[in-house]
Residue frames as a rotation matrix with the C-alpha (Angstrom) as fourth column:
UNK 1
-0.585 -0.675 0.449 -10.56
0.445 -0.731 -0.517 -20.68
0.678 -0.103 0.728 1.79
UNK 2
-0.271 0.471 -0.840 -11.66
0.918 -0.135 -0.372 -18.91
-0.288 -0.872 -0.396 5.01
UNK 3
0.610 0.609 0.508 -13.71
0.729 -0.682 -0.058 -15.74
0.311 0.405 -0.860 4.77
UNK 4
-0.409 -0.764 0.499 -11.77
0.491 -0.645 -0.585 -12.45
0.769 0.005 0.639 4.83
UNK 5
0.147 0.360 -0.921 -11.97
0.972 -0.226 0.067 -10.48
-0.184 -0.905 -0.383 8.05
UNK 6
-0.201 -0.148 0.968 -12.70
0.539 -0.842 -0.017 -6.81
0.818 0.518 0.249 7.52
UNK 7
-0.394 0.006 -0.919 -12.27
0.860 -0.350 -0.371 -4.24
-0.324 -0.937 0.133 10.26
UNK 8
0.092 0.548 0.831 -14.79
0.666 -0.655 0.358 -1.38
0.741 0.520 -0.425 9.85
UNK 9
-0.453 -0.331 -0.827 -13.78
0.849 -0.444 -0.288 1.80
-0.272 -0.833 0.482 11.66
UNK 10
-0.507 0.407 0.759 -16.34
0.270 -0.761 0.589 4.62
0.818 0.504 0.276 11.60
UNK 11
-0.985 0.118 -0.125 -17.94
0.084 -0.307 -0.948 6.78
-0.150 -0.944 0.293 14.31
UNK 12
-0.430 0.882 -0.194 -21.32
-0.901 -0.408 0.146 6.83
0.049 0.238 0.970 12.53
UNK 13
-0.460 0.294 0.838 -23.56
-0.282 0.846 -0.451 3.92
-0.842 -0.444 -0.306 13.68
UNK 14
0.621 0.774 -0.122 -25.62
-0.354 0.138 -0.925 4.08
-0.699 0.618 0.360 10.48
UNK 15
0.304 -0.606 -0.735 -22.52
-0.924 -0.002 -0.382 3.67
0.230 0.795 -0.561 8.27
UNK 16
-0.719 -0.608 0.337 -21.30
-0.683 0.708 -0.178 0.75
-0.130 -0.358 -0.925 10.34
UNK 17
-0.117 0.764 0.635 -24.74
-0.262 0.593 -0.761 -0.86
-0.958 -0.256 0.131 10.26
UNK 18
0.763 0.399 -0.508 -25.01
-0.562 0.020 -0.827 -0.60
-0.320 0.917 0.239 6.45
UNK 19
-0.022 -0.861 -0.509 -21.49
-0.927 0.207 -0.311 -1.86
0.374 0.465 -0.803 5.93
UNK 20
-0.663 -0.191 0.724 -22.00
-0.563 0.765 -0.314 -4.75
-0.494 -0.615 -0.615 8.36
UNK 21
0.276 0.888 0.368 -25.22
-0.297 0.443 -0.846 -5.80
-0.914 0.124 0.386 6.67
UNK 22
0.761 0.026 -0.648 -23.81
-0.647 -0.033 -0.761 -5.61
-0.041 0.999 -0.008 3.16
UNK 23
-0.149 -0.953 -0.264 -20.44
-0.922 0.230 -0.311 -7.20
0.357 0.197 -0.913 3.85
UNK 24
-0.537 0.004 0.843 -21.74
-0.514 0.791 -0.331 -10.09
-0.668 -0.612 -0.423 5.91
UNK 25
0.611 0.790 0.059 -24.20
-0.338 0.327 -0.882 -10.82
-0.716 0.519 0.467 3.09
UNK 26
0.621 -0.473 -0.624 -21.16
-0.712 -0.007 -0.703 -11.05
0.328 0.881 -0.341 0.82
UNK 27
0.803 -0.241 -0.545 -19.57
0.294 0.956 0.012 -13.64
0.518 -0.170 0.839 3.14
UNK 28
-0.199 -0.913 0.356 -17.04
-0.056 -0.353 -0.934 -11.41
0.979 -0.205 0.019 4.93
UNK 29
0.202 0.127 -0.971 -16.42
0.944 0.238 0.228 -11.57
0.261 -0.963 -0.072 8.66
UNK 30
0.227 -0.009 0.974 -16.83
0.144 -0.989 -0.043 -8.10
0.963 0.150 -0.223 10.16
UNK 31
-0.113 -0.238 -0.965 -15.20
0.993 -0.064 -0.100 -6.52
-0.038 -0.969 0.244 13.20
UNK 32
0.501 0.446 0.741 -16.31
0.512 -0.844 0.162 -3.03
0.698 0.299 -0.651 14.19
UNK 33
-0.364 -0.544 -0.756 -14.67
0.909 -0.386 -0.159 -0.07
-0.205 -0.745 0.635 15.89
UNK 34
0.644 0.708 0.291 -16.12
0.750 -0.659 -0.054 3.42
0.154 0.253 -0.955 16.36
UNK 35
0.881 -0.443 -0.164 -12.86
-0.377 -0.869 0.319 5.19
-0.284 -0.220 -0.933 17.21
UNK 36
0.396 -0.822 -0.408 -9.22
-0.541 0.150 -0.828 5.01
0.742 0.549 -0.385 16.23
UNK 37
-0.356 -0.514 0.781 -8.36
-0.934 0.183 -0.306 3.83
0.014 -0.838 -0.545 19.73
UNK 38
0.373 0.579 0.725 -10.83
-0.539 0.771 -0.339 0.94
-0.755 -0.265 0.600 19.47
UNK 39
0.892 -0.069 -0.447 -9.39
-0.393 0.367 -0.843 0.03
0.222 0.928 0.300 16.06
UNK 40
-0.054 -0.998 -0.042 -5.89
-0.729 0.068 -0.681 -0.24
0.682 -0.006 -0.731 17.45
UNK 41
-0.282 0.032 0.959 -7.11
-0.850 0.456 -0.265 -2.27
-0.446 -0.889 -0.101 20.41
UNK 42
0.774 0.609 0.175 -8.86
-0.427 0.706 -0.565 -4.64
-0.468 0.363 0.806 17.94
UNK 43
0.581 -0.618 -0.529 -5.59
-0.541 0.193 -0.819 -5.02
0.608 0.762 -0.222 15.99
UNK 44
-0.367 -0.749 0.551 -3.85
-0.920 0.203 -0.336 -6.23
0.140 -0.630 -0.764 19.14
UNK 45
-0.016 0.468 0.883 -6.35
-0.581 0.714 -0.389 -9.07
-0.813 -0.520 0.261 19.37
UNK 46
0.262 0.192 0.946 -6.77
0.570 0.760 -0.312 -10.15
-0.778 0.621 0.090 15.77
UNK 47
-0.702 -0.575 -0.420 -5.21
-0.051 -0.548 0.835 -9.17
-0.710 0.608 0.356 12.46
UNK 48
0.451 0.889 -0.078 -7.79
-0.140 -0.017 -0.990 -8.17
-0.882 0.457 0.117 9.81
UNK 49
-0.052 -0.400 0.915 -7.38
0.868 0.436 0.239 -8.91
-0.495 0.806 0.324 6.12
UNK 50
-0.431 -0.009 0.902 -8.54
0.609 -0.741 0.284 -5.40
0.666 0.672 0.325 5.21
UNK 51
-0.493 0.228 -0.840 -9.51
0.687 -0.491 -0.536 -2.16
-0.534 -0.841 0.085 7.01
UNK 52
0.019 0.543 0.840 -12.28
0.691 -0.614 0.382 0.28
0.723 0.573 -0.386 6.03
UNK 53
-0.374 -0.374 -0.849 -11.34
0.894 -0.389 -0.223 3.49
-0.247 -0.842 0.480 7.83
UNK 54
0.722 0.641 0.261 -13.31
0.668 -0.744 -0.021 6.73
0.180 0.190 -0.965 8.17
UNK 55
-0.211 -0.887 0.411 -11.01
0.707 -0.429 -0.563 9.73
0.676 0.172 0.717 7.71
UNK 56
-0.433 0.108 0.895 -13.03
-0.271 -0.963 -0.015 12.24
0.860 -0.248 0.446 9.75
UNK 57
0.276 0.478 -0.834 -13.41
0.632 0.563 0.532 10.71
0.724 -0.674 -0.147 13.22
UNK 58
0.736 -0.043 0.675 -13.34
-0.461 -0.762 0.454 12.65
0.495 -0.646 -0.581 16.51
UNK 59
0.744 -0.540 0.394 -10.35
-0.217 0.363 0.906 12.10
-0.632 -0.759 0.153 18.78
UNK 60
-0.394 -0.882 0.258 -7.71
-0.047 0.300 0.953 10.09
-0.918 0.363 -0.160 16.94
UNK 61
0.298 0.560 -0.773 -8.55
-0.754 -0.359 -0.550 10.99
-0.585 0.747 0.315 13.34
UNK 62
0.941 0.218 0.257 -8.40
-0.037 0.825 -0.564 8.68
-0.335 0.521 0.785 10.40
UNK 63
0.640 -0.762 -0.100 -5.02
-0.348 -0.172 -0.922 9.84
0.685 0.624 -0.375 9.16
UNK 64
-0.155 -0.704 0.693 -3.32
-0.974 -0.007 -0.225 9.29
0.163 -0.710 -0.685 12.52
UNK 65
0.405 0.361 0.840 -5.10
-0.549 0.831 -0.093 5.97
-0.731 -0.423 0.535 12.96
UNK 66
0.986 -0.048 -0.161 -3.93
-0.116 0.500 -0.858 4.91
0.121 0.865 0.487 9.51
UNK 67
0.161 -0.984 0.071 -0.29
-0.697 -0.164 -0.698 5.63
0.699 0.063 -0.712 10.43
UNK 68
-0.171 -0.195 0.966 -0.69
-0.926 0.366 -0.090 3.60
-0.336 -0.910 -0.244 13.59
UNK 69
0.758 0.510 0.408 -2.30
-0.321 0.835 -0.448 0.74
-0.568 0.209 0.796 11.68
UNK 70
0.772 -0.525 -0.358 0.58
-0.360 0.102 -0.927 0.81
0.523 0.845 -0.110 9.20
UNK 71
-0.197 -0.889 0.412 3.02
-0.887 -0.018 -0.462 0.32
0.418 -0.457 -0.785 12.06
UNK 72
-0.185 0.199 0.962 1.08
-0.764 0.587 -0.268 -2.68
-0.619 -0.785 0.044 13.32
UNK 73
0.058 0.248 0.967 0.09
0.299 0.920 -0.254 -4.67
-0.952 0.304 -0.021 10.27
UNK 74
-0.882 -0.441 -0.164 0.26
-0.053 -0.252 0.966 -4.88
-0.467 0.861 0.199 6.44
UNK 75
-0.201 0.864 0.462 -3.49
0.833 0.399 -0.383 -5.23
-0.515 0.308 -0.800 5.81
UNK 76
-0.697 -0.015 0.717 -4.69
0.542 -0.665 0.514 -2.92
0.469 0.747 0.472 3.02
UNK 77
-0.447 0.514 -0.732 -6.56
0.540 -0.498 -0.679 0.18
-0.714 -0.698 -0.055 4.22
UNK 78
-0.391 0.465 0.794 -9.39
0.738 -0.357 0.572 1.79
0.550 0.810 -0.204 2.26
UNK 79
-0.893 0.018 -0.450 -10.10
0.295 -0.730 -0.616 5.31
-0.340 -0.683 0.647 3.51
UNK 80
-0.096 0.929 0.357 -13.74
0.943 -0.030 0.330 6.47
0.317 0.369 -0.874 3.55
UNK 81
-0.626 -0.218 -0.748 -14.31
0.526 -0.827 -0.200 10.24
-0.575 -0.519 0.633 3.56
UNK 82
0.573 0.819 0.041 -16.56
0.657 -0.428 -0.621 13.07
-0.491 0.383 -0.783 2.46
UNK 83
0.269 -0.594 -0.758 -13.45
-0.351 -0.794 0.497 15.05
-0.897 0.133 -0.422 1.38
UNK 84
0.743 0.068 0.666 -12.71
0.531 0.546 -0.648 15.04
-0.408 0.835 0.370 -2.30
UNK 85
0.823 -0.498 -0.274 -9.85
-0.556 -0.806 -0.204 17.52
-0.119 0.320 -0.940 -2.61
UNK 86
0.634 -0.623 -0.458 -6.60
-0.046 0.561 -0.826 16.22
0.772 0.545 0.327 -4.12
UNK 87
-0.249 -0.786 0.566 -4.59
-0.653 -0.295 -0.697 17.33
0.715 -0.543 -0.440 -1.08
UNK 88
0.199 0.420 0.886 -6.78
-0.939 0.340 0.050 15.18
-0.280 -0.841 0.462 1.18
UNK 89
0.977 0.119 -0.175 -6.26
-0.177 0.913 -0.368 12.15
0.116 0.391 0.913 -1.04
UNK 90
0.223 -0.971 -0.092 -2.48
-0.160 0.057 -0.985 12.73
0.962 0.234 -0.143 -1.01
UNK 91
-0.219 -0.268 0.938 -2.57
-0.930 -0.234 -0.284 13.08
0.295 -0.935 -0.198 2.77
UNK 92
0.636 0.566 0.524 -4.44
-0.688 0.724 0.054 9.79
-0.349 -0.395 0.850 3.11
UNK 93
0.905 -0.326 -0.274 -2.17
0.061 0.735 -0.675 7.89
0.421 0.594 0.685 0.70
UNK 94
0.015 -0.949 0.315 0.95
-0.406 -0.294 -0.866 9.37
0.914 -0.115 -0.389 2.32
UNK 95
0.012 0.076 0.997 -0.30
-0.999 0.053 0.008 8.12
-0.053 -0.996 0.077 5.69
UNK 96
-0.828 -0.452 0.332 -0.38
-0.440 0.891 0.116 4.61
-0.348 -0.050 -0.936 4.25
UNK 97
0.187 0.957 0.222 -3.90
-0.360 0.277 -0.891 4.20
-0.914 0.087 0.396 2.84
UNK 98
-0.686 -0.430 0.588 -4.11
0.282 0.588 0.759 1.95
-0.671 0.686 -0.282 -0.20
UNK 99
-0.511 0.610 0.606 -7.35
0.706 -0.103 0.700 3.34
0.489 0.786 -0.378 -1.67
UNK 100
-0.897 0.208 -0.389 -9.66
0.045 -0.835 -0.549 6.32
-0.439 -0.510 0.740 -1.13
UNK 101
-0.481 0.829 0.286 -13.47
0.781 0.257 0.569 6.22
0.398 0.497 -0.771 -1.51
UNK 102
-0.957 0.175 0.230 -15.57
-0.227 -0.948 -0.224 9.41
0.179 -0.266 0.947 -1.27
UNK 103
-0.547 0.822 -0.157 -18.91
0.715 0.361 -0.598 9.40
-0.435 -0.440 -0.786 0.57
UNK 104
0.331 0.599 0.729 -21.61
-0.549 0.751 -0.367 8.88
-0.768 -0.279 0.577 -0.45
UNK 105
-0.675 -0.637 -0.371 -20.32
-0.699 0.392 0.598 5.92
-0.235 0.663 -0.710 -2.37
UNK 106
0.365 0.726 -0.583 -22.05
-0.834 0.533 0.142 3.16
0.413 0.435 0.800 -4.36
UNK 107
0.456 -0.147 0.878 -21.92
-0.624 0.650 0.433 -0.18
-0.635 -0.745 0.204 -2.56
UNK 108
0.940 -0.089 0.330 -21.04
0.276 0.767 -0.579 -2.05
-0.202 0.636 0.745 -5.73
UNK 109
0.582 -0.774 0.249 -18.05
-0.251 -0.462 -0.850 0.19
0.773 0.432 -0.464 -6.27
UNK 110
0.227 -0.484 0.845 -16.90
-0.974 -0.128 0.188 -0.30
0.017 -0.866 -0.500 -2.70
UNK 111
0.693 0.093 0.715 -17.29
-0.240 0.965 0.106 -4.09
-0.680 -0.245 0.691 -2.97
UNK 112
0.913 -0.387 0.131 -15.26
0.258 0.295 -0.920 -4.07
0.317 0.873 0.369 -6.21
UNK 113
0.346 -0.806 0.480 -12.48
-0.608 -0.583 -0.539 -2.10
0.714 -0.106 -0.692 -4.50
UNK 114
0.331 -0.168 0.929 -12.48
-0.846 0.383 0.371 -4.49
-0.418 -0.908 -0.016 -1.57
UNK 115
0.890 0.025 0.454 -12.24
0.134 0.939 -0.315 -7.49
-0.435 0.342 0.833 -3.89
UNK 116
0.743 -0.646 0.174 -9.45
0.049 -0.207 -0.977 -5.83
0.667 0.735 -0.122 -5.86
UNK 117
0.247 -0.679 0.692 -7.46
-0.893 -0.437 -0.110 -4.98
0.377 -0.591 -0.714 -2.69
UNK 118
0.483 -0.019 0.875 -7.79
-0.581 0.741 0.337 -8.49
-0.655 -0.671 0.347 -1.31
UNK 119
0.955 -0.164 0.249 -6.64
0.293 0.673 -0.680 -9.96
-0.056 0.722 0.690 -4.63
UNK 120
0.625 -0.736 0.261 -3.65
-0.258 -0.510 -0.821 -7.69
0.737 0.445 -0.508 -4.86
UNK 121
-0.060 -0.667 0.742 -2.41
-0.944 -0.203 -0.259 -8.42
0.324 -0.716 -0.618 -1.38
UNK 122
0.947 0.304 0.100 -3.01
-0.320 0.912 0.257 -12.16
-0.013 -0.276 0.961 -1.33
UNK 123
0.186 -0.956 0.226 0.27
-0.754 0.009 0.657 -13.87
-0.630 -0.293 -0.719 -0.27
UNK 124
0.738 0.141 0.660 0.80
0.214 0.879 -0.426 -15.77
-0.640 0.456 0.618 -3.51
UNK 125
0.552 -0.603 -0.576 4.07
-0.791 -0.597 -0.132 -14.32
-0.264 0.529 -0.807 -4.85
UNK 126
0.865 -0.240 0.440 6.12
0.299 0.952 -0.069 -16.65
-0.402 0.192 0.895 -6.98
UNK 127
0.779 -0.624 0.057 8.99
-0.354 -0.515 -0.781 -14.41
0.517 0.588 -0.622 -7.94
UNK 128
0.344 -0.739 -0.579 12.47
0.747 0.589 -0.309 -15.59
0.569 -0.327 0.754 -7.05
UNK 129
0.645 -0.168 -0.746 14.23
0.574 -0.539 0.617 -13.74
-0.505 -0.826 -0.251 -4.26
UNK 130
0.703 -0.468 0.535 16.21
0.189 -0.602 -0.776 -10.68
0.685 0.647 -0.335 -5.27
UNK 131
0.715 -0.549 -0.433 19.60
0.542 0.044 0.839 -10.39
-0.442 -0.835 0.329 -3.66
UNK 132
0.588 -0.627 0.511 22.22
0.194 -0.505 -0.841 -7.69
0.785 0.594 -0.175 -4.15
UNK 133
-0.469 -0.878 -0.100 25.04
0.329 -0.069 -0.942 -6.26
0.820 -0.475 0.321 -2.07
UNK 134
-0.998 0.019 0.054 22.77
-0.057 -0.470 -0.881 -4.25
0.008 -0.883 0.470 0.24
UNK 135
-0.267 0.964 -0.009 19.17
-0.951 -0.265 -0.162 -5.18
-0.159 -0.034 0.987 -0.77
UNK 136
-0.999 0.039 -0.002 17.35
0.038 0.993 0.107 -8.46
0.006 0.107 -0.994 -0.27
UNK 137
-0.276 0.959 -0.055 13.73
-0.960 -0.279 -0.037 -9.10
-0.051 0.042 0.998 -1.30
UNK 138
-0.973 0.076 0.218 12.12
0.061 0.995 -0.074 -12.44
-0.223 -0.059 -0.973 -0.33
UNK 139
-0.580 0.794 -0.183 8.90
-0.718 -0.392 0.576 -12.53
0.386 0.465 0.797 -2.30
UNK 140
-0.275 0.484 -0.831 7.73
0.291 0.866 0.407 -15.81
0.916 -0.130 -0.379 -0.72
UNK 141
-0.311 0.105 -0.944 7.94
0.950 0.067 -0.306 -14.34
0.031 -0.992 -0.121 2.78
UNK 142
0.567 0.486 0.666 7.07
0.540 -0.829 0.146 -10.78
0.623 0.277 -0.732 1.64
UNK 143
0.701 -0.414 -0.580 10.15
0.466 -0.349 0.813 -9.50
-0.539 -0.840 -0.052 3.46
UNK 144
0.688 -0.497 0.529 12.58
0.255 -0.518 -0.817 -6.75
0.680 0.697 -0.230 2.48
UNK 145
0.679 -0.529 -0.510 15.93
0.570 -0.059 0.820 -6.10
-0.464 -0.847 0.261 4.09
UNK 146
0.795 -0.494 0.353 18.47
-0.087 -0.668 -0.739 -3.29
0.600 0.557 -0.574 3.54
UNK 147
-0.155 -0.970 0.187 22.01
-0.579 -0.064 -0.813 -4.03
0.800 -0.234 -0.552 4.60
UNK 148
-0.731 -0.178 -0.659 20.74
0.217 0.855 -0.471 -6.95
0.647 -0.488 -0.586 6.69
UNK 149
-0.878 0.452 -0.158 17.97
0.038 -0.263 -0.964 -5.04
-0.477 -0.852 0.214 8.53
UNK 150
-0.419 0.798 0.433 14.35
0.907 0.385 0.168 -5.74
-0.033 0.463 -0.886 7.76
UNK 151
-0.979 0.147 -0.138 12.44
-0.163 -0.980 0.112 -2.81
-0.119 0.133 0.984 6.37
UNK 152
-0.325 0.936 0.134 8.67
0.548 0.302 -0.780 -2.41
-0.770 -0.180 -0.612 6.77
UNK 153
-0.993 0.118 0.012 6.83
-0.048 -0.494 0.868 -1.59
0.108 0.862 0.496 3.57
UNK 154
-0.243 0.970 0.025 3.15
-0.598 -0.129 -0.791 -0.69
-0.764 -0.207 0.611 3.28
UNK 155
0.119 0.375 0.920 1.12
0.429 0.816 -0.388 -2.96
-0.896 0.440 -0.064 0.99
UNK 156
0.972 0.222 -0.074 1.13
0.040 -0.470 -0.882 -0.36
-0.231 0.854 -0.466 -1.79
UNK 157
0.347 -0.920 -0.185 4.91
-0.891 -0.384 0.240 0.10
-0.292 0.082 -0.953 -1.49
UNK 158
-0.291 -0.445 0.847 5.46
-0.243 0.891 0.385 -3.64
-0.925 -0.094 -0.368 -1.60
UNK 159
0.457 0.569 0.684 3.25
0.492 0.479 -0.727 -4.12
-0.741 0.669 -0.061 -4.67
UNK 160
0.920 -0.197 -0.340 4.90
-0.378 -0.679 -0.629 -1.31
-0.107 0.707 -0.699 -6.62
UNK 161
-0.031 -0.990 0.139 8.33
-0.883 0.092 0.460 -2.73
-0.468 -0.109 -0.877 -5.76
UNK 162
-0.110 0.015 0.994 7.22
0.058 0.998 -0.009 -6.21
-0.992 0.057 -0.111 -6.76
UNK 163
0.814 0.460 0.356 6.06
0.380 0.043 -0.924 -5.07
-0.440 0.887 -0.140 -10.21
UNK 164
0.698 -0.648 -0.304 9.22
-0.712 -0.673 -0.200 -3.07
-0.075 0.356 -0.931 -10.73
UNK 165
-0.224 -0.817 0.531 11.46
-0.703 0.513 0.493 -6.00
-0.675 -0.263 -0.689 -9.79
UNK 166
0.225 0.404 0.886 9.40
0.267 0.849 -0.455 -8.44
-0.937 0.339 0.084 -11.90
UNK 167
0.859 0.116 0.499 10.20
0.512 -0.168 -0.842 -6.22
-0.014 0.979 -0.204 -14.86
UNK 168
0.475 -0.728 -0.495 13.69
0.174 -0.474 0.863 -5.17
-0.863 -0.496 -0.099 -13.81
UNK 169
-0.610 -0.777 0.156 15.62
0.406 -0.137 0.904 -3.27
-0.680 0.615 0.399 -16.44
UNK 170
-0.509 0.523 0.683 12.40
0.768 -0.083 0.636 -2.31
0.389 0.848 -0.359 -18.27
UNK 171
-0.958 0.246 0.145 10.63
-0.279 -0.914 -0.294 1.05
0.060 -0.322 0.945 -17.92
UNK 172
-0.459 0.884 -0.091 7.08
0.889 0.457 -0.037 0.67
0.009 -0.098 -0.995 -16.57
UNK 173
-0.519 0.308 0.798 4.67
0.175 -0.875 0.452 3.48
0.837 0.374 0.400 -17.45
UNK 174
-0.861 0.298 0.411 2.77
-0.507 -0.451 -0.735 5.39
-0.034 -0.841 0.539 -14.80
UNK 175
0.043 0.982 -0.184 -0.48
-0.978 0.079 0.193 3.94
0.204 0.171 0.964 -16.14
UNK 176
0.080 -0.039 -0.996 0.74
-0.204 0.977 -0.055 0.38
0.976 0.208 0.070 -16.09
UNK 177
-0.835 -0.450 -0.317 1.92
0.216 0.262 -0.941 0.63
0.507 -0.854 -0.121 -12.48
UNK 178
-0.728 0.606 0.322 -1.22
-0.679 -0.571 -0.461 2.43
-0.095 -0.554 0.827 -11.38
UNK 179
0.227 0.869 -0.440 -3.55
-0.893 0.366 0.262 -0.10
0.389 0.334 0.859 -12.96
UNK 180
-0.104 -0.354 -0.929 -1.50
-0.016 0.935 -0.355 -3.06
0.994 -0.022 -0.103 -11.73
UNK 181
-0.837 -0.358 -0.414 -1.38
0.398 0.121 -0.910 -1.89
0.376 -0.926 0.041 -8.11
UNK 182
-0.847 0.532 -0.026 -4.35
-0.377 -0.633 -0.676 0.46
-0.376 -0.563 0.736 -7.60
UNK 183
-0.154 0.813 0.561 -6.74
0.383 0.573 -0.725 -1.22
-0.911 0.103 -0.399 -10.03
UNK 184
-0.418 -0.013 0.908 -8.05
0.902 0.109 0.417 -0.91
-0.105 0.994 -0.034 -13.62
UNK 185
0.676 0.723 0.145 -9.99
0.733 -0.680 -0.026 2.32
0.079 0.124 -0.989 -12.87
UNK 186
0.586 -0.536 -0.608 -6.68
0.070 -0.714 0.696 4.16
-0.807 -0.451 -0.381 -12.25
UNK 187
0.351 -0.524 0.776 -4.18
0.933 0.266 -0.243 5.55
-0.079 0.809 0.582 -14.69
UNK 188
0.315 -0.199 0.928 -3.94
0.348 -0.886 -0.308 9.32
0.883 0.420 -0.210 -14.30
UNK 189
0.977 0.144 0.157 -3.22
-0.087 -0.404 0.910 9.57
0.194 -0.903 -0.383 -10.56
UNK 190
0.349 -0.930 -0.120 0.53
0.340 0.245 -0.908 9.99
0.873 0.276 0.401 -10.97
UNK 191
0.003 -0.341 0.940 0.81
-0.730 -0.643 -0.231 11.95
0.684 -0.686 -0.250 -7.73
UNK 192
0.772 0.330 0.543 -0.26
-0.622 0.569 0.538 8.89
-0.131 -0.753 0.645 -5.73
UNK 193
0.855 -0.513 -0.072 2.39
0.440 0.793 -0.422 6.80
0.274 0.329 0.904 -7.49
UNK 194
0.164 -0.839 0.518 5.04
-0.037 -0.530 -0.847 9.48
0.986 0.120 -0.118 -6.92
UNK 195
0.393 0.076 0.916 4.31
-0.879 -0.262 0.399 9.44
0.270 -0.962 -0.036 -3.19
UNK 196
0.953 0.004 0.301 4.87
-0.107 0.939 0.327 5.66
-0.282 -0.344 0.896 -3.05
UNK 197
0.619 -0.776 0.122 8.05
0.475 0.245 -0.845 5.85
0.626 0.581 0.520 -5.15
UNK 198
0.137 -0.580 0.803 9.47
-0.482 -0.747 -0.458 8.54
0.866 -0.324 -0.382 -2.86
UNK 199
0.606 0.148 0.782 8.71
-0.789 0.243 0.565 6.44
-0.107 -0.959 0.264 0.19
UNK 200
0.960 -0.267 0.083 10.38
0.278 0.943 -0.182 3.39
-0.029 0.198 0.980 -1.39
UNK 201
0.362 -0.873 0.327 13.47
0.233 -0.255 -0.938 5.38
0.903 0.416 0.111 -2.14
UNK 202
0.215 -0.244 0.946 13.67
-0.828 -0.559 0.043 6.70
0.518 -0.792 -0.322 1.41
UNK 203
0.703 0.156 0.694 13.44
-0.606 0.642 0.469 3.15
-0.372 -0.751 0.546 2.74
UNK 204
0.879 -0.264 0.396 15.64
0.364 0.909 -0.202 1.32
-0.307 0.321 0.896 0.24
UNK 205
0.589 -0.656 0.473 18.20
0.414 -0.258 -0.873 3.74
0.694 0.710 0.120 -1.16
UNK 206
-0.067 -0.710 -0.701 21.33
0.995 -0.103 0.010 4.89
-0.079 -0.696 0.713 0.62
UNK 207
-0.798 -0.130 -0.589 20.80
0.102 -0.991 0.081 8.27
-0.594 0.005 0.804 -0.98
UNK 208
0.067 0.937 0.342 17.19
0.651 0.219 -0.727 8.80
-0.756 0.271 -0.596 -2.13
UNK 209
0.531 0.117 -0.839 18.20
-0.334 -0.881 -0.334 11.87
-0.779 0.458 -0.429 -4.13
UNK 210
-0.155 -0.632 -0.759 20.62
-0.988 0.114 0.107 9.71
0.019 0.767 -0.642 -6.18
UNK 211
0.588 0.480 0.652 18.89
-0.570 0.817 -0.087 6.29
-0.574 -0.321 0.754 -6.43
UNK 212
-0.551 -0.775 -0.310 20.77
-0.809 0.404 0.427 3.25
-0.205 0.485 -0.850 -7.59
UNK 213
-0.794 0.344 0.501 17.75
0.298 0.939 -0.171 0.91
-0.529 0.014 -0.848 -7.80
UNK 214
0.164 0.960 0.225 14.56
0.870 -0.034 -0.492 2.82
-0.465 0.277 -0.841 -8.66
UNK 215
-0.824 -0.555 -0.113 15.07
0.388 -0.699 0.600 5.23
-0.412 0.451 0.792 -11.52
UNK 216
0.176 0.876 -0.449 12.70
0.025 -0.460 -0.888 7.78
-0.984 0.145 -0.103 -13.01
UNK 217
-0.547 -0.184 0.817 12.02
0.809 0.135 0.572 7.59
-0.216 0.974 0.075 -16.74
UNK 218
-0.769 0.214 -0.602 11.10
-0.097 -0.971 -0.220 11.21
-0.631 -0.111 0.768 -17.56
UNK 219
-0.347 0.766 -0.541 7.52
-0.914 -0.405 0.012 11.54
-0.210 0.498 0.841 -18.87
UNK 220
-0.306 0.176 -0.936 7.22
-0.470 0.827 0.309 7.76
0.828 0.534 -0.170 -18.97
UNK 221
0.833 0.538 -0.124 7.33
-0.180 0.478 0.860 6.12
0.522 -0.694 0.495 -15.50
UNK 222
0.399 -0.664 0.632 9.86
-0.873 -0.065 0.483 4.19
-0.280 -0.745 -0.605 -13.43
UNK 223
0.531 -0.344 -0.774 12.48
-0.324 0.762 -0.561 1.48
0.783 0.549 0.293 -13.83
UNK 224
0.803 -0.357 0.477 14.11
-0.372 0.325 0.869 -0.94
-0.465 -0.876 0.129 -11.37
UNK 225
0.611 -0.678 -0.409 17.73
-0.398 0.184 -0.899 -1.45
0.684 0.712 -0.158 -12.37
UNK 226
0.952 -0.286 -0.105 19.66
0.256 0.565 0.784 -4.04
-0.165 -0.774 0.611 -10.32
UNK 227
0.476 -0.864 -0.164 23.25
-0.761 -0.498 0.417 -3.28
-0.442 -0.074 -0.894 -9.58
UNK 228
0.687 -0.361 -0.631 25.72
-0.324 0.626 -0.710 -5.15
0.651 0.692 0.313 -11.72
UNK 229
0.750 -0.428 -0.505 28.34
0.645 0.644 0.412 -7.34
0.149 -0.635 0.758 -10.05
UNK 230
-0.242 -0.925 0.294 30.99
0.770 -0.367 -0.522 -4.72
0.590 0.100 0.801 -10.71
UNK 231
0.208 0.384 0.899 28.90
-0.153 -0.896 0.418 -2.17
0.966 -0.224 -0.128 -8.81
UNK 232
0.951 0.157 -0.265 29.70
0.212 0.294 0.932 -3.95
0.224 -0.943 0.246 -5.60
UNK 233
0.104 -0.988 -0.116 33.37
0.988 0.117 -0.103 -3.11
0.115 -0.104 0.988 -6.07
UNK 234
-0.035 -0.199 -0.979 34.89
0.431 -0.887 0.165 0.29
-0.902 -0.416 0.117 -5.20
UNK 235
0.887 0.420 0.192 34.02
0.350 -0.341 -0.872 2.71
-0.301 0.841 -0.450 -7.97
UNK 236
-0.079 -0.925 0.373 36.87
0.993 -0.039 0.115 3.64
-0.092 0.379 0.921 -10.26
UNK 237
-0.298 -0.110 -0.948 37.83
0.242 -0.970 0.036 7.22
-0.924 -0.218 0.315 -10.54
UNK 238
0.689 0.567 0.451 36.14
0.606 -0.110 -0.788 9.08
-0.398 0.816 -0.419 -13.36
UNK 239
-0.406 -0.913 -0.042 38.50
0.687 -0.335 0.644 10.46
-0.602 0.233 0.763 -15.81
């Protein structure tokens, strides 16, 4: 297997130098960018397997850069930042980040998060395709289409959807979804999961306020419920 290519985006030379030294020692191939603009230019030349992105860069900040990266590729993004407030984490995750590491961080922890992200997003899905009247999910190709039009999902959105579909009809707890998608250290960060679920509903549901695929199980978690064959027919009047 070829070494994973990691794009390091940080305006601080010392941070880039430490990350380059550590990651190359671990066998990763490193590409560097010191601004958001440089990161996007790098993406046009070569797709990375993972992005380490500083949140607090001058010019195009990390959040804006993350949104642009999301529109260009599906590589997982780990945000690096000195900010530890919950609203900052939600902002980063809502922009498409897959994980959030606060500086100063332990290198062993960062390496573990990198390994976890690369494992979760490896293209090795074996689920059969899901096909309904207006939703198609091809797990082999990692493609999702709504009413025949392909829909772009972030890696986190795709992984949450995959776990829900793999257990369709069964409620999955917040903790189970968080640990399956974010990693074993997670379990209480329900706001992060809620953000992803809301984005999935916006992208997949005809009416996100009245979902017909992804249902909330109050105080428990979420459930993917496929439409029955009869649901494709005109609804009978309720008496």
